[in-house]
N, CA, C and O atoms as CSV, one atom per row, in Angstrom:
chain,resi,resn,atom,element,x,y,z
A,1,MET,N,N,-23.583,-14.906,11.752
A,1,MET,CA,C,-22.950,-13.364,11.266
A,1,MET,C,C,-23.339,-12.376,12.670
A,1,MET,O,O,-24.436,-12.221,13.206
A,2,ARG,N,N,-21.981,-11.776,13.032
A,2,ARG,CA,C,-21.934,-11.018,13.858
A,2,ARG,C,C,-23.164,-9.410,14.241
A,2,ARG,O,O,-22.807,-8.301,13.844
A,3,THR,N,N,-24.163,-9.538,14.812
A,3,THR,CA,C,-25.298,-8.208,14.662
A,3,THR,C,C,-24.532,-7.010,15.680
A,3,THR,O,O,-23.753,-7.344,16.573
A,4,HIS,N,N,-24.850,-5.729,15.421
A,4,HIS,CA,C,-24.548,-4.696,15.558
A,4,HIS,C,C,-25.772,-4.048,16.028
A,4,HIS,O,O,-26.873,-4.310,15.544
A,5,PRO,N,N,-25.494,-2.796,17.424
A,5,PRO,CA,C,-26.911,-2.209,17.457
A,5,PRO,C,C,-27.296,-0.676,16.246
A,5,PRO,O,O,-26.605,0.341,16.192
A,6,TYR,N,N,-27.868,-0.801,15.868
A,6,TYR,CA,C,-27.879,0.051,14.660
A,6,TYR,C,C,-29.228,1.084,15.173
A,6,TYR,O,O,-30.065,0.776,16.022
A,7,LEU,N,N,-29.132,2.979,14.033
A,7,LEU,CA,C,-30.276,3.308,14.541
A,7,LEU,C,C,-30.720,4.110,12.954
A,7,LEU,O,O,-30.016,4.603,12.073
A,8,ILE,N,N,-31.752,4.007,13.058
A,8,ILE,CA,C,-32.405,4.251,11.642
A,8,ILE,C,C,-33.417,5.264,11.549
A,8,ILE,O,O,-34.517,5.076,12.069
A,9,VAL,N,N,-33.075,6.594,10.774
A,9,VAL,CA,C,-33.975,6.884,11.337
A,9,VAL,C,C,-34.388,7.639,9.793
A,9,VAL,O,O,-33.746,7.967,8.795
A,10,VAL,N,N,-36.446,7.731,10.402
A,10,VAL,CA,C,-36.861,7.781,8.714
A,10,VAL,C,C,-37.741,8.927,8.569
A,10,VAL,O,O,-38.220,9.300,9.640
A,11,ASP,N,N,-38.026,9.474,7.721
A,11,ASP,CA,C,-39.093,10.706,7.833
A,11,ASP,C,C,-40.682,10.134,7.872
A,11,ASP,O,O,-41.112,9.221,7.168
A,12,GLY,N,N,-41.163,10.622,8.508
A,12,GLY,CA,C,-42.622,10.320,8.614
A,12,GLY,C,C,-42.850,9.453,10.026
A,12,GLY,O,O,-42.050,8.786,10.681
A,13,GLU,N,N,-44.127,9.709,10.205
A,13,GLU,CA,C,-44.695,9.071,11.099
A,13,GLU,C,C,-45.047,7.291,11.099
A,13,GLU,O,O,-45.006,7.125,9.880
A,14,LEU,N,N,-45.298,6.164,11.564
A,14,LEU,CA,C,-45.713,5.004,11.435
A,14,LEU,C,C,-46.729,4.539,11.799
A,14,LEU,O,O,-46.986,4.481,13.001
A,15,GLY,N,N,-47.424,4.167,11.023
A,15,GLY,CA,C,-48.617,3.655,11.088
A,15,GLY,C,C,-48.989,2.291,11.454
A,15,GLY,O,O,-47.949,1.638,11.541
A,16,PRO,N,N,-50.004,1.582,11.703
A,16,PRO,CA,C,-50.235,0.040,12.525
A,16,PRO,C,C,-49.539,-0.723,11.389
A,16,PRO,O,O,-48.697,-1.575,11.673
A,17,GLU,N,N,-49.828,-0.477,10.225
A,17,GLU,CA,C,-49.386,-1.055,9.300
A,17,GLU,C,C,-47.519,-1.493,9.127
A,17,GLU,O,O,-47.045,-2.628,9.071
A,18,ALA,N,N,-46.697,-0.026,9.072
A,18,ALA,CA,C,-45.272,0.047,9.585
A,18,ALA,C,C,-44.950,-0.913,10.981
A,18,ALA,O,O,-44.177,-1.854,11.166
A,19,LEU,N,N,-45.676,-0.386,11.636
A,19,LEU,CA,C,-45.581,-1.074,12.951
A,19,LEU,C,C,-45.450,-2.807,13.313
A,19,LEU,O,O,-44.779,-3.494,14.084
A,20,GLU,N,N,-46.520,-3.045,12.260
A,20,GLU,CA,C,-46.362,-4.427,12.831
A,20,GLU,C,C,-45.405,-5.071,11.860
A,20,GLU,O,O,-44.993,-6.223,11.996
A,21,TRP,N,N,-45.040,-4.184,10.776
A,21,TRP,CA,C,-43.562,-5.259,9.309
A,21,TRP,C,C,-42.256,-5.094,10.188
A,21,TRP,O,O,-41.231,-5.678,9.836
A,22,LEU,N,N,-42.281,-4.176,11.517
A,22,LEU,CA,C,-40.917,-3.439,11.657
A,22,LEU,C,C,-41.132,-3.795,13.442
A,22,LEU,O,O,-40.713,-3.120,14.382
A,23,ASP,N,N,-41.765,-4.819,13.477
A,23,ASP,CA,C,-41.744,-5.145,14.765
A,23,ASP,C,C,-40.585,-6.004,15.666
A,23,ASP,O,O,-40.783,-6.102,16.877
A,24,ASP,N,N,-39.680,-6.467,15.220
A,24,ASP,CA,C,-38.430,-6.317,15.517
A,24,ASP,C,C,-37.506,-5.706,15.662
A,24,ASP,O,O,-36.374,-6.171,15.794
A,25,LEU,N,N,-37.866,-4.327,15.668
A,25,LEU,CA,C,-37.463,-3.235,15.898
A,25,LEU,C,C,-37.776,-2.242,16.938
A,25,LEU,O,O,-39.001,-2.122,16.938
A,26,ASP,N,N,-37.209,-1.417,17.891
A,26,ASP,CA,C,-37.629,-0.604,18.858
A,26,ASP,C,C,-37.712,0.506,18.621
A,26,ASP,O,O,-36.753,1.270,18.733
A,27,VAL,N,N,-39.651,1.104,17.981
A,27,VAL,CA,C,-39.983,2.138,16.932
A,27,VAL,C,C,-39.601,3.561,18.659
A,27,VAL,O,O,-40.226,3.381,19.704
A,28,GLY,N,N,-38.687,4.614,18.549
A,28,GLY,CA,C,-39.392,5.611,19.451
A,28,GLY,C,C,-40.640,6.429,19.068
A,28,GLY,O,O,-41.519,6.131,18.260
A,29,ALA,N,N,-40.534,7.360,19.717
A,29,ALA,CA,C,-41.664,8.612,19.098
A,29,ALA,C,C,-41.351,8.990,18.438
A,29,ALA,O,O,-40.167,8.920,18.108
A,30,SER,N,N,-42.306,9.677,17.793
A,30,SER,CA,C,-42.015,10.532,15.821
A,30,SER,C,C,-41.756,12.149,16.884
A,30,SER,O,O,-42.428,12.601,17.811
A,31,ILE,N,N,-40.535,12.640,16.239
A,31,ILE,CA,C,-40.045,13.635,16.497
A,31,ILE,C,C,-39.947,14.590,15.481
A,31,ILE,O,O,-39.015,14.436,14.692
A,32,ARG,N,N,-40.639,15.470,15.332
A,32,ARG,CA,C,-40.503,16.668,14.004
A,32,ARG,C,C,-40.803,16.274,12.893
A,32,ARG,O,O,-40.517,16.864,11.851
A,33,GLY,N,N,-41.612,14.893,13.005
A,33,GLY,CA,C,-41.477,14.390,11.564
A,33,GLY,C,C,-40.575,12.999,10.807
A,33,GLY,O,O,-40.326,12.462,9.728
A,34,ARG,N,N,-40.324,12.920,12.330
A,34,ARG,CA,C,-39.298,11.751,12.112
A,34,ARG,C,C,-39.483,10.600,13.102
A,34,ARG,O,O,-39.742,10.676,14.303
A,35,SER,N,N,-39.280,9.428,12.275
A,35,SER,CA,C,-39.091,8.297,13.356
A,35,SER,C,C,-38.068,7.724,13.664
A,35,SER,O,O,-37.336,7.597,12.683
A,36,ALA,N,N,-37.460,7.111,15.009
A,36,ALA,CA,C,-36.201,6.716,15.153
A,36,ALA,C,C,-36.664,4.780,15.234
A,36,ALA,O,O,-37.673,4.384,15.818
A,37,LEU,N,N,-35.926,4.087,14.701
A,37,LEU,CA,C,-35.781,2.556,14.544
A,37,LEU,C,C,-34.609,2.028,15.070
A,37,LEU,O,O,-33.613,2.060,14.346
A,38,ASP,N,N,-34.497,1.406,16.518
A,38,ASP,CA,C,-33.554,1.094,16.632
A,38,ASP,C,C,-33.311,-0.901,17.187
A,38,ASP,O,O,-34.007,-1.580,17.942
A,39,GLY,N,N,-32.394,-1.167,16.619
A,39,GLY,CA,C,-32.285,-2.272,16.842
A,39,GLY,C,C,-30.919,-3.429,16.731
A,39,GLY,O,O,-30.081,-3.074,15.902
A,40,ASP,N,N,-30.634,-4.632,17.393
A,40,ASP,CA,C,-29.187,-5.261,16.911
A,40,ASP,C,C,-29.364,-6.113,15.742
A,40,ASP,O,O,-29.962,-7.188,15.720
A,41,LEU,N,N,-28.823,-5.564,14.839
A,41,LEU,CA,C,-28.701,-6.442,13.175
A,41,LEU,C,C,-28.093,-6.733,12.859
A,41,LEU,O,O,-27.091,-6.090,13.176
A,42,ASP,N,N,-27.734,-8.223,11.689
A,42,ASP,CA,C,-26.853,-8.570,11.217
A,42,ASP,C,C,-26.778,-7.802,9.968
A,42,ASP,O,O,-27.565,-6.861,9.862
A,43,GLN,N,N,-25.999,-8.032,9.044
A,43,GLN,CA,C,-25.854,-7.314,7.665
A,43,GLN,C,C,-27.614,-7.679,6.848
A,43,GLN,O,O,-28.546,-7.025,6.381
A,44,ALA,N,N,-27.389,-8.575,6.992
A,44,ALA,CA,C,-29.140,-9.261,6.237
A,44,ALA,C,C,-29.909,-9.077,7.019
A,44,ALA,O,O,-30.945,-9.167,6.360
A,45,ALA,N,N,-30.271,-8.814,8.281
A,45,ALA,CA,C,-30.992,-8.092,8.753
A,45,ALA,C,C,-31.200,-6.893,8.055
A,45,ALA,O,O,-32.126,-6.666,7.276
A,46,LEU,N,N,-30.355,-6.193,8.354
A,46,LEU,CA,C,-30.068,-4.645,8.046
A,46,LEU,C,C,-30.691,-4.086,6.500
A,46,LEU,O,O,-31.336,-3.086,6.185
A,47,HIS,N,N,-30.070,-5.443,5.606
A,47,HIS,CA,C,-30.847,-5.277,4.111
A,47,HIS,C,C,-32.154,-5.339,4.413
A,47,HIS,O,O,-32.873,-4.405,4.058
A,48,GLY,N,N,-32.721,-6.481,5.145
A,48,GLY,CA,C,-34.072,-6.825,5.123
A,48,GLY,C,C,-34.988,-5.983,5.566
A,48,GLY,O,O,-36.184,-6.064,5.287
A,49,VAL,N,N,-34.312,-4.864,6.505
A,49,VAL,CA,C,-35.218,-3.159,7.536
A,49,VAL,C,C,-35.381,-2.324,6.015
A,49,VAL,O,O,-36.413,-1.718,5.728
A,50,PHE,N,N,-34.215,-2.402,5.125
A,50,PHE,CA,C,-34.142,-1.626,4.039
A,50,PHE,C,C,-35.302,-1.625,3.316
A,50,PHE,O,O,-36.105,-0.721,3.083
A,51,GLN,N,N,-35.262,-2.918,2.960
A,51,GLN,CA,C,-36.378,-3.366,1.664
A,51,GLN,C,C,-37.640,-3.059,2.138
A,51,GLN,O,O,-38.460,-2.582,1.353
A,52,ARG,N,N,-38.040,-3.333,3.740
A,52,ARG,CA,C,-39.323,-3.508,4.096
A,52,ARG,C,C,-39.255,-1.986,3.675
A,52,ARG,O,O,-39.350,-1.780,2.465
A,53,LEU,N,N,-39.121,-1.010,4.413
A,53,LEU,CA,C,-39.188,0.262,4.175
A,53,LEU,C,C,-39.176,1.090,3.103
A,53,LEU,O,O,-39.415,2.296,3.037
A,54,GLN,N,N,-38.749,-0.004,1.942
A,54,GLN,CA,C,-38.765,0.334,0.522
A,54,GLN,C,C,-40.255,0.263,0.329
A,54,GLN,O,O,-40.928,1.239,-0.003
A,55,LEU,N,N,-40.655,-0.734,0.514
A,55,LEU,CA,C,-42.013,-1.348,0.101
A,55,LEU,C,C,-43.136,-0.215,1.477
A,55,LEU,O,O,-44.325,-0.454,1.264
A,56,LEU,N,N,-43.001,0.564,2.372
A,56,LEU,CA,C,-43.573,1.062,3.045
A,56,LEU,C,C,-43.274,2.647,2.440
A,56,LEU,O,O,-43.838,3.588,2.998
A,57,VAL,N,N,-42.634,2.821,1.623
A,57,VAL,CA,C,-42.604,3.861,0.857
A,57,VAL,C,C,-41.900,5.279,2.034
A,57,VAL,O,O,-42.302,6.440,1.967
A,58,LEU,N,N,-40.771,4.768,3.068
A,58,LEU,CA,C,-40.754,5.566,3.696
A,58,LEU,C,C,-38.665,6.137,3.130
A,58,LEU,O,O,-37.813,5.382,2.662
A,59,ASP,N,N,-38.573,7.138,3.339
A,59,ASP,CA,C,-37.913,7.936,3.061
A,59,ASP,C,C,-36.729,7.524,4.435
A,59,ASP,O,O,-37.012,7.544,5.633
A,60,ILE,N,N,-35.639,7.236,3.940
A,60,ILE,CA,C,-34.473,7.019,5.102
A,60,ILE,C,C,-33.764,8.070,5.099
A,60,ILE,O,O,-33.380,8.551,4.033
A,61,VAL,N,N,-33.471,8.602,6.249
A,61,VAL,CA,C,-32.752,9.884,6.820
A,61,VAL,C,C,-31.680,9.507,6.788
A,61,VAL,O,O,-30.899,9.925,5.933
A,62,GLU,N,N,-31.288,8.514,7.806
A,62,GLU,CA,C,-30.012,7.946,8.632
A,62,GLU,C,C,-29.680,6.525,9.224
A,62,GLU,O,O,-30.423,5.862,9.948
A,63,VAL,N,N,-28.756,6.273,8.897
A,63,VAL,CA,C,-28.275,4.551,9.264
A,63,VAL,C,C,-27.140,5.209,10.458
A,63,VAL,O,O,-26.368,6.155,10.305
A,64,ARG,N,N,-27.263,4.704,11.168
A,64,ARG,CA,C,-26.059,4.657,11.946
A,64,ARG,C,C,-25.845,3.273,12.753
A,64,ARG,O,O,-26.745,2.518,13.122
A,65,ARG,N,N,-24.567,3.119,12.932
A,65,ARG,CA,C,-23.950,1.825,13.559
A,65,ARG,C,C,-23.734,2.695,15.274
A,65,ARG,O,O,-22.833,3.418,15.699
A,66,ARG,N,N,-24.410,2.432,15.603
A,66,ARG,CA,C,-24.199,2.770,16.992
A,66,ARG,C,C,-23.199,2.206,18.054
A,66,ARG,O,O,-23.014,1.004,18.245
A,67,CYS,N,N,-22.643,3.114,18.649
A,67,CYS,CA,C,-21.520,3.136,19.176
A,67,CYS,C,C,-21.498,1.760,20.615
A,67,CYS,O,O,-20.552,1.095,21.036
A,68,GLY,N,N,-22.786,1.774,20.980
A,68,GLY,CA,C,-23.110,0.718,22.371
A,68,GLY,C,C,-21.690,1.157,23.347
A,68,GLY,O,O,-20.822,0.352,23.683
A,69,CYS,N,N,-21.706,2.534,23.671
A,69,CYS,CA,C,-20.715,3.167,24.734
A,69,CYS,C,C,-21.449,2.979,26.020
A,69,CYS,O,O,-22.670,3.088,26.138
A,70,VAL,N,N,-20.478,2.644,27.122
A,70,VAL,CA,C,-20.395,2.408,27.834
A,70,VAL,C,C,-21.713,3.738,28.960
A,70,VAL,O,O,-22.741,3.454,29.574
A,71,GLY,N,N,-21.181,4.764,28.817
A,71,GLY,CA,C,-21.443,5.824,29.379
A,71,GLY,C,C,-23.375,6.476,28.502
A,71,GLY,O,O,-24.074,7.487,28.425
A,72,GLY,N,N,-23.361,5.306,28.149
A,72,GLY,CA,C,-24.580,5.846,27.413
A,72,GLY,C,C,-25.368,6.259,26.503
A,72,GLY,O,O,-24.727,6.335,25.455
A,73,GLU,N,N,-27.341,6.826,26.244
A,73,GLU,CA,C,-27.068,7.731,25.073
A,73,GLU,C,C,-26.376,9.043,24.900
A,73,GLU,O,O,-25.913,9.379,23.809
A,74,SER,N,N,-26.307,9.728,25.888
A,74,SER,CA,C,-26.111,11.278,26.057
A,74,SER,C,C,-24.754,10.856,25.209
A,74,SER,O,O,-24.764,10.862,23.978
A,75,SER,N,N,-24.031,10.629,25.684
A,75,SER,CA,C,-22.428,10.613,25.504
A,75,SER,C,C,-22.296,9.917,23.739
A,75,SER,O,O,-21.227,9.453,23.344
A,76,CYS,N,N,-23.285,9.950,23.038
A,76,CYS,CA,C,-23.401,8.797,22.090
A,76,CYS,C,C,-23.578,9.586,20.700
A,76,CYS,O,O,-24.779,9.605,20.431
A,77,VAL,N,N,-22.734,10.314,19.618
A,77,VAL,CA,C,-23.634,10.818,19.094
A,77,VAL,C,C,-24.798,10.608,18.392
A,77,VAL,O,O,-25.581,11.525,18.143
A,78,ALA,N,N,-24.998,9.260,17.994
A,78,ALA,CA,C,-26.434,8.919,17.561
A,78,ALA,C,C,-27.629,9.537,18.134
A,78,ALA,O,O,-28.612,9.645,17.400
A,79,ALA,N,N,-27.691,9.985,19.420
A,79,ALA,CA,C,-28.187,10.584,20.264
A,79,ALA,C,C,-29.123,11.715,19.534
A,79,ALA,O,O,-30.324,11.969,19.630
A,80,GLU,N,N,-28.149,12.235,18.832
A,80,GLU,CA,C,-28.339,13.508,18.259
A,80,GLU,C,C,-29.290,13.415,17.044
A,80,GLU,O,O,-29.730,14.444,16.532
A,81,LEU,N,N,-29.546,12.431,16.672
A,81,LEU,CA,C,-29.989,12.576,15.223
A,81,LEU,C,C,-31.346,12.916,14.840
A,81,LEU,O,O,-31.740,13.248,13.722
A,82,VAL,N,N,-32.084,12.775,16.034
A,82,VAL,CA,C,-33.869,12.953,15.544
A,82,VAL,C,C,-33.819,13.674,16.373
A,82,VAL,O,O,-34.662,13.488,17.250
A,83,SER,N,N,-32.575,15.190,16.627
A,83,SER,CA,C,-33.238,16.331,17.479
A,83,SER,C,C,-33.268,17.525,16.533
A,83,SER,O,O,-33.738,18.599,16.910
């Protein structure tokens, strides 16, 4: 299956248990009570992340397949999700 870069924003700061369960994703700093998760995922892995977030009782605020654009995050809409 093909992977795509995803940005997943959740409400809340991630504790040690959550960080361990989500160690296959890059976890950004919490901003305004939201945490950003970033990773290359296929559809099965994306659904697996959703299940882990549900078990951790974290509300998903937004899921976006990032554009992977050459201009970097500043030229991409996904950069605005946690601001």
